[in-house]
C-alpha positions in Angstrom: -15.4 15.2 -21.7 -16.4 13.5 -18.4 -17.8 10.3 -20.0 -14.5 9.8 -21.8 -12.4 9.9 -18.7 -14.7 8.3 -16.1 -15.7 4.9 -17.2 -15.5 2.1 -14.8 -12.1 3.1 -13.5 -10.8 6.7 -13.8 -7.1 7.0 -13.0 -5.9 10.5 -12.0 -2.2 10.5 -12.6 0.0 12.6 -10.5 3.5 14.0 -10.8 4.4 17.0 -8.6 6.7 17.5 -5.6 6.4 20.0 -2.7 3.7 22.6 -2.6 4.1 25.8 -0.7 1.3 27.1 1.6 0.7 30.2 -0.6 0.4 30.5 -4.3 -0.3 33.3 -6.8 -1.3 32.9 -10.4 1.8 32.3 -12.6 2.2 32.9 -16.3 4.7 31.4 -18.7 5.7 33.3 -21.9 2.7 32.0 -23.7 0.0 31.1 -21.2 -1.9 33.2 -18.7 -4.5 31.6 -16.4 -7.5 33.9 -15.7 -9.6 31.5 -13.6 -10.0 30.1 -11.0 -9.2 32.9 -8.5 -8.7 32.6 -4.8 -12.3 33.9 -4.3 -13.7 30.5 -5.7 -15.3 28.2 -3.1 -17.1 25.1 -4.2 -19.2 22.7 -2.3 -17.8 19.3 -1.5 -19.9 16.5 -3.1 -22.0 14.5 -0.5 -19.8 11.8 1.1 -21.4 8.8 2.8 -19.2 8.7 6.0 -19.4 12.4 6.4 -23.2 12.5 6.1 -23.7 9.3 8.3 -21.2 9.7 10.9 -20.0 13.3 10.6 -16.6 11.8 10.2 -14.9 11.3 6.8 -12.6 8.3 6.0 -9.6 10.7 6.1 -7.3 8.2 7.9 -7.0 10.4 10.9 -8.1 7.6 13.3 -8.3 3.8 13.3 -12.1 4.0 13.3 -11.8 5.0 9.6 -10.6 1.4 8.9 -13.1 -0.3 11.3 -11.0 0.4 14.4 -8.0 -1.2 12.9 -9.5 -4.7 13.1 -10.8 -7.1 10.4 -7.6 -6.9 8.5 -6.0 -9.6 6.5 -2.5 -10.3 5.3 -1.2 -6.8 6.3 1.8 -6.1 8.7 3.4 -3.0 9.9 0.0 -1.3 10.1 0.1 2.3 11.2 -1.9 5.5 11.0 0.3 8.7 11.2 -0.4 12.3 10.1 -3.6 11.4 8.3 -2.0 8.5 6.3 -2.8 4.8 6.7 0.2 2.6 5.9 0.9 -1.1 5.8 2.8 -3.8 3.9 1.0 -6.8 2.4 2.0 -10.2 4.0 0.2 -12.4 1.6 -1.8 -12.6 -1.6 -5.2 -11.6 0.0 -4.6 -8.3 1.8 -7.7 -6.6 3.0 -9.1 -4.0 5.3 -12.6 -2.6 5.8 -13.7 1.0 5.8 -17.0 -0.4 7.0 -17.4 -3.9 8.4 -20.8 -5.6 8.0 -20.9 -7.0 11.5 -21.0 -10.8 12.4 -24.0 -12.9 12.3 -25.8 -13.3 15.7 -24.1 -10.4 17.5 -25.6 -7.2 18.9 -24.9 -4.7 16.3 -23.8 -1.2 17.5 -21.6 1.7 16.6 -20.5 1.7 12.9 -21.4 -1.9 12.1 -22.6 -1.9 8.4 -25.8 -3.8 9.3 -27.2 -0.7 11.0 -25.6 1.7 8.7 -26.7 0.6 5.3 -25.5 2.4 2.2 -28.0 3.8 -0.2 -26.5 2.7 -3.5 -28.7 4.7 -5.7 -27.4 8.0 -4.1 -23.7 7.2 -3.5 -22.4 5.8 -6.8 -18.7 6.5 -7.0 -15.7 5.5 -4.8 -12.4 7.4 -4.9 -9.1 6.7 -3.0 -5.8 8.5 -2.8 -3.4 5.5 -2.7 0.3 4.8 -2.8 1.7 1.5 -4.0 5.5 0.5 -4.1 4.8 -1.2 -7.4 2.1 -2.0 -10.1 -0.3 -4.5 -8.8 -4.1 -5.3 -8.8 -6.6 -4.0 -6.3 -10.3 -4.8 -5.5 -13.2 -3.1 -3.9 -15.8 -5.5 -2.5 -19.2 -4.6 -1.1 -21.5 -7.1 0.8 -25.1 -7.7 1.4 -24.9 -10.3 4.1 -22.5 -11.3 7.0 -21.5 -14.6 5.4 -19.8 -12.7 2.4 -21.7 -15.0 0.0 -23.7 -12.0 -1.5 -21.4 -9.5 -2.8 -20.2 -7.3 -5.6 -16.6 -6.4 -6.7 -14.6 -3.9 -8.9 -11.1 -5.0 -9.8 -8.6 -2.6 -11.2 -4.9 -2.0 -11.7 -2.9 0.3 -9.5 0.5 1.8 -10.4 3.6 2.6 -8.6 3.6 5.8 -6.6 0.8 8.1 -5.5 -2.4 8.1 -7.6 -6.0 8.9 -7.3 -8.4 6.3 -8.5 -12.1 6.7 -9.1 -14.5 3.9 -9.5 -17.9 4.5 -11.2 -19.8 1.9 -9.1 -23.1 2.7 -11.0 -21.7 1.0 -14.1 -21.5 -2.3 -12.1 -24.8 -4.2 -12.0 -24.0 -5.6 -8.6 -24.1 -2.1 -7.0 -27.6 -2.0 -6.0 -29.9 -2.1 -3.0 -28.3 -1.3 0.4 -24.8 -2.8 0.9 -23.9 -3.3 4.5 -20.1 -3.4 4.2 -17.1 -2.3 2.2 -13.7 -4.0 1.9 -10.7 -2.9 0.1 -8.0 -5.3 -1.1 -5.0 -3.2 -1.9 -2.9 -5.9 -3.6 -3.0 -9.6 -4.7 0.8 -9.8 -4.1 3.0 -10.2 -1.0 5.4 -7.5 -0.1 3.8 -4.4 -1.5 4.0 -1.2 0.6 0.7 0.7 0.5 -0.5 4.0 1.9 -3.9 5.6 1.9 -4.5 9.3 2.3 -8.3 9.2 2.1 -11.3 7.3 0.8 -14.6 8.6 -0.4 -18.0 7.1 -1.2 -19.8 9.9 -2.8 -22.7 11.3 -4.8 -21.4 13.1 -8.0 -22.0 16.8 -7.9 -22.9 19.1 -10.8 -20.6 21.7 -9.3 -17.5 22.6 -11.5 -14.4 24.6 -11.2 -13.9 26.8 -14.4 -10.2 26.8 -15.6 -9.7 29.5 -18.2 -6.6 30.7 -19.9 -5.2 32.4 -23.0 -2.4 31.0 -25.0 -0.3 33.1 -27.4 1.4 29.9 -29.0 -1.7 27.7 -29.3 -1.4 23.9 -30.2 0.5 21.0 -28.8 -0.3 18.6 -26.1 -1.6 20.3 -22.9 -2.1 18.5 -19.6 -4.4 19.7 -16.8 -3.3 18.8 -13.2 -4.8 19.3 -9.8 -2.7 19.8 -6.7 -3.2 20.5 -3.1 -0.9 21.3 -0.1 -3.1 18.8 1.8 -2.7 15.9 -0.7 -0.1 13.2 -0.3 2.2 12.7 -3.2 2.6 14.5 -6.5 0.0 16.5 -8.5 -2.6 14.6 -10.5 -3.3 14.5 -14.2 -7.1 15.1 -14.6 -7.3 15.7 -18.3 -5.4 16.2 -21.6 -6.8 19.0 -23.8 -5.9 21.1 -26.8 -5.0 24.7 -26.1 -6.3 27.4 -28.4 -5.9 31.2 -28.2 -8.7 31.3 -25.6 -9.7 28.3 -23.5 -12.1 27.1 -20.9 -12.2 23.8 -19.1 -14.6 22.8 -16.3 -13.1 20.5 -13.6 -15.3 18.2 -11.7 -14.1 18.2 -8.0 -16.5 15.5 -6.8 -13.8 12.9 -6.1 -11.8 15.1 -3.9 -12.2 15.9 0.0 -12.4 19.4 1.3 -9.2 21.4 1.2 -7.2 23.9 -0.7 -6.5 23.3 -4.4 -5.1 24.7 -7.6 -5.2 23.7 -11.3 -2.1 23.6 -13.3 -1.5 23.7 -17.0 1.6 21.9 -18.6 2.4 22.0 -22.3 5.1 19.9 -23.8 8.6 21.4 -23.3 7.1 24.4 -21.4 7.0 25.2 -17.6 4.0 24.6 -15.5 1.5 27.4 -15.1 -0.4 27.6 -11.8 -3.9 29.0 -11.0 -4.6 30.7 -7.8 -5.5 28.5 -4.8 -9.3 27.9 -4.4 -11.2 25.9 -1.9 -13.5 22.8 -1.8 -15.7 23.6 1.2 -16.8 20.7 3.4 -20.2 20.9 5.0 -20.7 21.3 8.7 -20.1 17.9 10.4 -22.8 18.4 13.1 -23.1 16.0 16.0 -26.0 16.5 18.4 -25.1 15.0 21.8 -28.0 16.2 23.9 -30.5 14.5 23.4 -28.7 11.4 22.0 -28.9 7.6 21.9 -26.9 7.5 25.3 -30.0 8.9 27.0 -30.3 10.9 30.2 -30.7 9.8 33.9 -28.8 6.7 35.0 -30.4 4.1 37.1 -27.6 3.6 39.6 -26.9 7.3 40.0 -30.6 8.4 40.2 -32.1 5.4 42.2 -29.2 4.0 44.1 -27.6 7.5 44.5 -24.2 6.0 43.5 -23.3 5.3 39.8 -21.5 2.3 38.6 -18.5 4.3 37.9 -16.1 1.8 39.3 -14.7 4.3 41.9 -15.0 1.8 44.6 -15.4 -2.0 45.1 -19.0 -1.6 46.2 -20.1 -0.8 42.7 -19.9 -4.5 42.2 -21.9 -7.0 44.2 -19.6 -10.0 43.6 -17.5 -11.8 40.8 -16.6 -15.3 39.7 -13.9 -16.8 37.6 -11.9 -13.5 37.7 -8.4 -12.9 39.3 -6.3 -9.9 40.1 -9.4 -7.7 40.2 -8.6 -4.1 41.1 -10.4 -0.8 41.4 -8.0 2.0 40.6 -8.6 5.7 39.4 -12.2 5.0 38.7 -11.5 1.9 36.6 -12.1 -1.7 37.3 -9.7 -4.3 35.8 -9.3 -8.0 36.1 -8.2 -11.2 34.3 -10.7 -14.1 33.4 -9.5 -17.5 34.7 -11.8 -19.3 32.2 -14.2 -18.8 29.5 -17.0 -17.7 31.9 -15.7 -14.8 33.9 -18.3 -12.4 35.1 -19.4 -9.9 37.8 -22.7 -8.9 39.1 -23.4 -5.1 39.6 -25.0 -3.8 42.8 -28.9 -3.8 42.3 -30.2 -3.1 45.7 -33.5 -1.7 44.3 -35.4 -3.2 41.2 -34.6 -1.7 37.8 -37.8 -0.2 36.1 -37.2 -1.5 32.6 -40.0 0.8 31.3 -37.9 3.8 32.2 -34.3 2.6 32.2 -33.3 0.8 29.0 -30.2 2.3 27.4 -27.1 0.3 28.3 -23.9 2.5 28.0 -20.5 1.2 29.0 -16.9 2.2 28.4 -14.5 -0.8 28.0 -11.2 -2.0 26.7 -8.7 -4.9 27.1 -5.1 -5.6 26.7 -3.8 -7.5 23.8 -5.2 -8.0 20.2 -8.7 -8.4 18.9 -9.6 -12.0 18.0 -13.2 -12.7 17.5 -12.7 -16.5 17.3 -11.1 -16.5 20.7 -13.9 -14.5 22.3 -13.0 -10.8 22.4 -16.8 -10.0 23.1 -18.8 -9.0 26.0 -22.4 -9.8 27.1 -24.9 -8.8 29.7 -27.4 -11.1 31.5 -30.3 -10.1 33.7 -33.1 -11.6 35.7 -36.2 -10.6 37.8 -35.0 -13.3 40.4 -31.2 -13.9 41.0 -32.1 -17.3 42.5 -34.0 -18.6 39.5 -31.6 -19.5 36.6 -34.7 -20.3 34.4 -35.5 -16.6 34.3 -32.1 -15.3 33.2 -32.1 -13.4 30.0 -28.9 -13.2 27.9 -28.2 -10.6 25.3 -26.5 -11.5 21.9 -22.6 -11.2 22.0 -21.3 -7.5 22.0 -18.1 -7.5 19.9 -15.5 -5.4 21.7 -12.1 -3.9 20.9 -8.7 -3.3 22.5 -9.0 0.5 22.5 -11.3 2.5 24.8 -14.7 2.4 23.2 -18.2 3.5 24.4 -20.8 1.0 23.6 -24.5 2.0 23.4 -27.3 -0.6 23.2 -31.1 -0.2 23.6 -32.0 -3.2 25.7 -35.6 -2.9 24.6 -34.5 -3.7 21.0 -31.6 -5.9 21.9 -31.3 -9.5 20.3 -31.7 -12.1 23.0 -29.5 -15.2 22.9 -31.3 -17.0 25.9 -34.6 -16.3 27.5 -38.1 -15.3 26.4 -38.8 -12.2 28.7 -36.5 -9.7 27.3 -36.0 -6.3 28.9 -39.4 -6.1 30.6 -40.8 -6.1 34.1 -38.6 -5.5 37.1 -34.9 -6.5 36.9 -33.3 -7.5 40.3 -30.0 -8.8 39.0 -27.7 -7.6 36.3 -24.5 -9.3 35.3 -21.5 -8.4 33.0 -19.4 -10.9 31.3 -16.3 -8.9 30.0 -14.6 -11.6 27.8 -15.7 -14.9 26.5 -14.2 -18.5 25.7 -10.4 -18.3 25.2 -10.0 -14.6 25.6 -7.5 -14.5 28.6 -6.8 -10.8 28.5 -6.8 -8.1 31.2 -9.9 -6.1 30.8 -10.7 -2.6 32.0 -14.2 -1.0 32.7 -14.5 2.7 33.1 -18.3 2.6 33.9 -21.5 0.9 33.2 -24.9 2.6 33.1 -28.5 1.9 32.4 -30.1 5.1 31.3 -33.6 6.6 30.7 -34.4 8.6 27.6 -33.5 12.2 27.8 -36.4 14.0 29.4 -37.7 17.5 30.2 -40.6 19.4 31.7 -40.2 23.1 31.5 -36.8 23.3 29.8 -34.2 21.2 28.0 -30.7 22.1 27.1 -29.8 21.1 23.4 -26.1 20.5 22.8 -24.2 20.0 19.7 -20.8 20.4 18.1 -19.3 20.7 14.7 -16.6 18.1 13.9 -15.3 20.1 11.0 -11.6 21.1 11.7 -11.7 24.6 10.4 -15.5 25.6 10.1 -16.6 28.7 8.4 -18.9 31.1 10.3 -21.9 29.0 10.7 -25.6 29.7 11.6 -27.9 27.0 12.9 -31.6 26.5 13.0 -33.0 24.1 15.7 -36.2 22.1 15.1 -38.1 19.2 16.6 -40.4 16.5 15.3 -41.8 13.1 16.2 -40.9 10.9 13.1 -37.1 11.5 12.9 -37.4 11.8 9.1 -38.3 14.4 6.5 -36.8 17.5 8.2 -40.3 19.1 8.3 -40.7 19.8 12.0 -41.4 22.8 14.1 -38.9 25.6 14.6 -37.3 26.0 18.1 -34.6 28.7 17.4 -33.6 30.4 14.2 -30.2 31.7 13.2 -28.2 30.6 16.2 -24.6 31.5 15.8 -22.3 28.5 16.1 -19.2 28.6 18.3 -16.2 26.4 18.3 -16.6 23.3 20.5 -19.7 22.7 22.5 -22.9 24.6 21.6 -25.9 24.8 23.8 -29.3 26.3 23.7 -31.9 26.2 26.4 -35.2 25.2 24.9 -38.3 26.3 26.8 -40.6 23.3 26.8 -43.4 24.3 29.1 -45.9 24.9 26.4 -44.8 21.9 24.2 -47.2 19.2 24.1 -46.2 16.0 26.0 -44.6 13.5 23.8 -41.5 11.9 22.2 -39.5 14.2 20.2 -36.3 14.2 18.1 -34.2 17.4 17.6 -32.6 18.3 14.3 -30.3 21.0 13.2 -29.9 22.8 9.8 -26.4 24.3 9.8 -25.4 26.7 7.1 -21.9 28.2 6.6 -22.7 30.3 3.5 -21.6 27.6 1.0 -22.7 24.3 2.4 -25.7 23.0 4.4 -26.0 20.1 6.8 -29.3 18.7 8.2 -28.8 16.3 11.1 -31.1 14.5 13.5 -30.4 13.6 17.1 -29.6 9.9 17.8 -32.2 9.7 20.5 -35.3 11.4 21.7 -36.3 13.8 24.4 -39.4 12.9 26.3 -41.6 15.9 27.2 -43.7 15.4 30.3 -45.6 17.9 32.4 -46.3 16.1 35.7 -49.2 17.6 37.7 -48.0 19.4 40.8 -49.3 18.4 44.1 -51.7 20.8 45.5 
């Protein structure tokens, strides 16, 4: 049955109105639905953004569409109540659920180049989409930043809300590890589009059994799926014949977590509804201690005064900037040319062997424009007076909204210089915007941090990004490879609470070394395994006698 309906493009057609928050099993004169019941809970199929970022493409934030940037031929763009909406303004409209990243820049965050997609695992793409008229859409995936090596699926979309499923495995270009995804909603101008959610997922073997009896068998019978959380009308998922006793197994893989019901509709008969059942999303674990942002900060630990922009003295001096202000813990200013910069206060040398994790929070007024220089960079030197020793990092692409950027300076690409992040650094410079980007910029803080570290104890912290998690138990482990999930147990069966969770790991007897933490979270239906983004360094310094 599945092969007949999911070929290269499977269209789930939808036709219902409002759905109440509570439903019971209904029966028409002829049909009685026996299953599913409200006790049914099925696991969500593995979804790439949920697994990689602990954050599905559910259109709740602009980060679900690459921060709202990298769009083409779209106007009146908005995200509201979990729906992305826009109107096409040309024949080549596009947005990116995952942008590959530009050539020659310093990759960070969700840039596709450092978040490659394992195509052999994630083989289907589904999207809940509204269009104001019939048109043609395309899904592109890329293997380089020049967009010369790519694959594409082209398909027809129809007026109204529909669910579309693409079987990417049937396309011989879906291979290797794509570094970006782009969705082109229409090849026409003036089309209103809305997106409820997108999924790049691994098909699951889980099924929801729909069983019913029919006292007047025969005739055309449609099976629909519906959810109070799903935009638009209910979706046709199949057409079946109805006998005296019937069973149909529905594949929920294409759909996100939520409450659903199945519906039977025979020609010239009223709909018959199953009870509501659930697709359960896995725990969306985020470990934030230890993490890639690291621990102790150079300025706070060595200078005893962090670069938190609470006062002018955090900055040594600036050039080619005007209207510089320090207010409410934020530095702001305006470049006067394409080379505005400021030097941070470095009254004692930075030990690059210890402090190497650059973390800064930054935004600017106006719109993103890569070509005009909406990017930052940092420059450093062992000697402020010797220009030949200055080291320049690759451009850091930045965005108008407040964003925290995290870069390991040991691994950063260098645009100028041959020393890199080594030795003693006595000068550190920040260039907020480049070239033609004449926008007011805002800096909340800049820090250069060491790895998280511990001697006798370390506080592990994590949270679950899932909105309504089930009761969840977590096992904590550590290893040195950050792969395989085969490390040593720290704590078993820890009850997870809402918000921040913490466990004090006693490390006095742990062998010195570099370790990564991972969690195994189980909610009785689904399981999530997640590594920390950064290590914790265990040291046991000898005490002075």
